N, C-alpha and C positions, 0 to 999 in steps of 0.2 A: 396553455401550460399543461404538461403532462405530469401525472402523479406516478410515482414509482413506488412499489412495496419492497422492501428489503427483509430477508428472513435471515437472523443470524443464529447459527447454530452454537449453543454453548456446550463446551465439553467440560464436563466435571473433572476436577483435579483429584489425582489419588493422594489424599493428604498423608497416607503413610510414608510416601517417599518425599514429601514436601518439607523442606529444610527451612526453619526460620531462626535466622541467626539472632543472637543476642544484640541489643542496642538498635533494633529495627521495629519501628512502629507506624502504622498507618492509621491515624484518626481523623476526626474531621477538622483539626487544624493543620494537617499536612497537605502540602500543594505537590501535584504530580504532572509530569508531561510523558508522553509515549515517544520513545526513541528506538528505532530498528525493532520494533515490536515488543519492547520491555518498557514498563513503567518505572520512571525514575522518581524517587520520592524525595521532597526537600522539607525540612523542618517538621514541626508538629509540636504536640503539646508535652508528651513524653521525652521525646529527643528533638529539642529544639535546633539542633545544629546538624542533623543527620542529612547525609546524602546516601541514598539506598536504592538498590535495584530489585525489581520484582521480576523473575524469570519462570520459566515453566515449572522448574523443580523446587523454588524456594525463593527466598529473600537474602540479600547480602548488602551489608553496610560498605560501601565503596568509597566514602571520604565524609569530610566533616566541614561544614560552613565556618568561616570565622567570625560568625555573628549568629545570634538568635533570629529564628525565623518562625513565624505561626500564623495562622488565619490570613495569609497573604495570598497573592495571585502570582502565577508564573505562567511563562509562555515561552516557547522554543522557536527561534527564528535564525537563519543564517548563521549556523553553528553556536549560537549564543542562546543562554537561559536569562530570562529576565525575571527577577525575584522583587516583587513590587508590594507595596502598600500593606504591610503586615500590621498586627494590632498595635506593635509598640512605636513603629514608624510609618505612620498613615500617609506620608508626604513623599517618601523615599522609594525609588526605583534602583536596584542594583542589577549590574549585568556580569554574568559569569560566562566564560567561553569554556566549552567542554573540549577535554582531552581529545586528540584524534582517535585514541585507542577505544572510545566509547562510541563514536560514529560509524 
C-alpha cells in the first residue's frame, strides 16, 4: 500500500469584505455538508432551524428548517440531505431533498 502526502494551501480570507448576515451561526451544535464548494449549515445552538450557506465572501441564511436541530449528524447523498440523531430526537432521521437551484 502506497502512502500519499497531500499539501493543502490555506488561503486567508479578507474579513474586510466578509459579509456575515444576521441569523447565521456556526457553533459546535451546527451540522454541515459541502455542496458545490460551499458549506451548508443546518441547525445549531443559537439558530436551531437555520439553513445557511458559507461562500467565499460571507454567510447567508437561505432557509429555515420546520423543526429544531442541534448536535445531530448530517450527510449528503443522491440529492438528499439526511439530518439525523439530534439531541432532542436521538432515534429520528429526517430526509430533505435539496432544491435544484442549490445543486
